[in-house]
C-alpha positions as CSV (number, residue, x, y, z in Angstrom):
1,M,0.0,0.1,0.0
2,A,1.3,3.5,-0.8
3,E,2.1,5.5,2.3
4,F,1.8,9.2,2.9
5,D,4.9,11.0,1.7
6,K,6.0,13.0,4.7
7,D,9.4,13.9,3.3
8,T,8.2,16.2,0.5
9,K,7.0,19.7,1.5
10,R,3.7,20.8,-0.3
11,D,2.3,24.2,-0.8
12,F,-1.5,23.8,0.1
13,D,-2.7,27.4,0.9
14,L,-5.0,27.6,3.8
15,E,-5.2,31.4,3.4
16,V,-6.7,31.0,0.0
17,V,-9.4,28.7,1.3
18,Y,-10.2,31.1,4.2
19,Q,-10.2,34.3,2.3
20,N,-12.5,33.0,-0.4
21,F,-15.0,31.4,1.9
22,K,-15.0,34.7,3.9
23,E,-15.6,36.6,0.6
24,S,-18.2,34.2,-0.7
25,F,-20.6,34.7,2.2
26,M,-22.8,37.8,1.4
27,E,-24.7,40.1,3.6
28,N,-28.1,38.7,2.6
29,R,-26.8,35.2,3.4
30,D,-26.5,34.3,-0.2
31,V,-23.2,32.8,-1.5
32,N,-21.1,34.2,-4.3
33,L,-20.3,31.1,-6.5
34,K,-17.0,32.3,-7.9
35,S,-15.4,32.9,-4.5
36,Y,-16.9,29.6,-3.3
37,L,-15.4,27.7,-6.2
38,D,-12.0,29.4,-5.7
39,A,-11.9,28.2,-2.1
40,Y,-12.9,24.7,-3.3
41,S,-10.4,24.6,-6.0
42,E,-7.6,24.9,-3.4
43,L,-9.4,22.2,-1.2
44,A,-9.4,19.9,-4.2
45,R,-5.7,20.6,-4.8
46,F,-5.1,19.4,-1.1
47,F,-6.5,16.0,-2.0
48,R,-4.3,15.9,-5.2
49,L,-1.3,16.7,-3.1
50,C,-2.0,14.0,-0.7
51,G,-1.0,11.4,-3.3
52,T,-2.2,8.8,-5.7
53,L,-4.7,7.2,-3.4
54,F,-6.6,10.6,-3.1
55,F,-6.7,11.3,-6.8
56,F,-10.2,9.9,-7.2
57,V,-11.5,12.5,-4.5
58,A,-9.6,15.3,-6.3
59,K,-10.9,14.4,-9.7
60,D,-14.5,14.2,-8.5
61,L,-14.3,17.6,-6.9
62,E,-12.5,19.2,-9.8
63,G,-15.2,17.8,-12.2
64,K,-18.0,19.5,-10.3
65,I,-16.1,22.8,-9.9
66,S,-15.5,22.7,-13.7
67,N,-19.1,22.0,-14.4
68,I,-20.3,25.1,-12.5
69,N,-17.4,27.3,-13.8
70,N,-18.5,26.5,-17.3
71,L,-22.1,27.5,-16.5
72,I,-20.8,30.8,-15.0
73,Q,-18.8,31.5,-18.2
74,K,-21.5,30.5,-20.5
75,H,-24.6,32.1,-18.8
76,G,-23.2,34.8,-16.5
77,S,-25.6,36.4,-13.9
78,P,-28.0,33.5,-13.4
79,Y,-25.0,31.6,-11.9
80,S,-23.4,34.5,-9.9
81,T,-24.8,33.3,-6.6
82,V,-26.3,30.1,-5.2
83,S,-29.8,31.6,-4.8
84,A,-29.7,33.0,-8.4
85,M,-28.7,29.5,-9.7
86,V,-31.4,27.8,-7.8
87,L,-33.9,30.2,-9.0
88,H,-32.7,29.7,-12.6
89,E,-32.7,25.9,-12.5
90,V,-35.2,24.8,-9.8
91,N,-38.2,24.4,-12.2
92,K,-36.2,22.8,-15.2
93,A,-35.9,19.2,-16.0
94,Q,-32.1,19.4,-16.1
95,K,-30.4,21.0,-13.1
96,P,-26.6,20.8,-13.8
97,G,-25.6,23.5,-11.4
98,I,-27.8,22.4,-8.6
99,T,-26.6,18.8,-9.0
100,A,-22.9,19.7,-9.2
101,L,-23.1,22.0,-6.1
102,L,-25.0,19.4,-4.1
103,R,-22.0,17.0,-4.4
104,L,-19.6,19.8,-3.3
105,H,-22.0,20.7,-0.5
106,R,-22.1,17.2,0.8
107,A,-18.3,17.0,0.7
108,L,-17.9,20.3,2.5
109,E,-19.7,18.8,5.5
110,L,-17.0,16.2,5.7
111,I,-14.2,18.7,5.2
112,L,-15.4,21.2,7.8
113,E,-16.1,18.6,10.4
114,F,-12.7,17.0,9.8
115,M,-11.0,20.4,10.1
116,D,-13.0,21.1,13.3
117,R,-12.0,17.8,14.8
118,L,-8.4,18.2,13.7
119,S,-8.2,21.6,15.3
120,K,-9.4,20.2,18.7
121,S,-7.1,17.1,18.6
122,S,-3.6,16.8,19.8
123,D,-0.4,16.8,17.8
124,G,0.1,13.0,17.9
125,D,-3.5,12.1,17.2
126,K,-4.0,10.0,14.0
127,T,-5.8,12.0,11.4
128,S,-6.8,8.6,9.8
129,D,-9.0,7.8,12.7
130,I,-10.6,11.2,12.7
131,A,-11.2,11.0,8.9
132,A,-12.7,7.6,9.0
133,D,-15.1,8.6,11.9
134,V,-16.2,11.7,10.1
135,Y,-16.6,10.0,6.8
136,S,-18.8,7.3,8.3
137,H,-21.6,9.6,9.2
138,T,-21.2,12.2,6.4
139,M,-20.2,11.3,2.9
140,A,-20.4,7.5,3.3
141,K,-24.2,7.5,3.2
142,H,-24.0,9.1,-0.4
143,D,-21.1,7.0,-1.8
144,T,-21.2,3.6,-3.4
145,W,-19.7,0.6,-1.7
146,F,-16.7,0.7,-4.0
147,V,-16.1,4.4,-3.2
148,Q,-16.4,3.7,0.4
149,K,-13.7,1.0,0.2
150,L,-11.4,3.3,-1.8
151,A,-11.9,6.1,0.7
152,G,-11.1,3.8,3.6
153,I,-7.9,2.7,2.0
154,A,-6.9,6.3,1.2
155,M,-7.7,7.5,4.8
156,Y,-5.7,4.8,6.4
157,T,-2.5,6.4,5.0
158,L,-3.0,9.8,6.7
159,P,-0.4,10.6,9.4
160,S,-0.6,12.4,12.7
161,R,-2.0,16.1,12.9
162,K,1.4,17.6,13.2
163,T,2.9,15.7,10.3
164,L,-0.1,16.4,8.1
165,L,-0.1,20.1,8.6
166,E,3.7,20.6,8.6
167,T,4.0,18.5,5.4
168,M,0.9,19.8,3.5
169,C,0.6,23.5,4.3
170,K,2.3,26.5,3.0
171,Q,2.0,28.2,6.3
172,D,4.0,27.2,9.4
173,Y,2.4,24.8,11.9
174,E,1.0,27.3,14.4
175,H,-0.4,29.6,11.7
176,S,-1.9,26.5,9.9
177,L,-3.8,25.6,13.1
178,M,-5.2,29.1,13.5
179,L,-6.3,29.2,9.8
180,V,-7.9,25.7,10.1
181,Q,-10.1,27.2,12.9
182,Q,-11.0,30.3,10.9
183,I,-11.8,28.2,7.8
184,V,-14.3,26.1,10.0
185,S,-15.9,29.3,11.2
186,A,-16.2,30.9,7.7
187,G,-17.0,27.6,6.0
188,K,-19.9,26.9,8.3
189,L,-21.6,30.2,7.5
190,V,-21.3,29.3,3.8
191,Y,-22.4,25.7,4.4
192,D,-25.5,26.7,6.4
193,A,-26.6,29.2,3.8
194,I,-26.4,26.7,1.0
195,D,-28.1,24.1,3.1
196,A,-31.0,26.5,3.8
197,E,-31.3,27.3,0.1
198,Y,-31.5,23.6,-0.8
199,T,-33.8,22.7,2.1
200,N,-36.2,25.5,1.2
201,N,-36.4,24.3,-2.3
202,G,-36.6,20.6,-1.6
203,L,-33.2,19.9,-3.4
204,H,-31.5,17.6,-1.0
């Protein structure tokens, strides 16, 4: 089984994720899609940087991000925000933006809970255990048996909290921990706003 490469420093940028989630949340509790997708693109890059076993996760997320970005480029303002997109697609037979965003939304629940648990754990705690527990009651219920098995194998390779953050993140360890907490706070506002929009329109 391939192991997590802890000897190669990566450049995953938590600041990019935090700033874009923060900017995506609007005063009217809507969500700017471009900023949301910019944050998510960096999150997808995190999974790609984790190594071969996580490529299937990165590819899935990147595909959904690309789908929505293409809709923004083609149609403009109807895809400027989440509520505008829902209004534009909700009564149509085909809902490409709504469908793609739902997958990202479900994955964000896992990512934010994982980050929250990570920030509250200790340096030596195994992130593989945290990830497996979070996955079991979030994304697992939406994934096929085959994807669940792939995810389990990939998560098993994850190292301790300190090794994960020191190896993966552009920022130093203490700064990374602070940013993880800030991302959770900013991300939850975004997650809740999208969840409310989908709930109100029966789109879950």
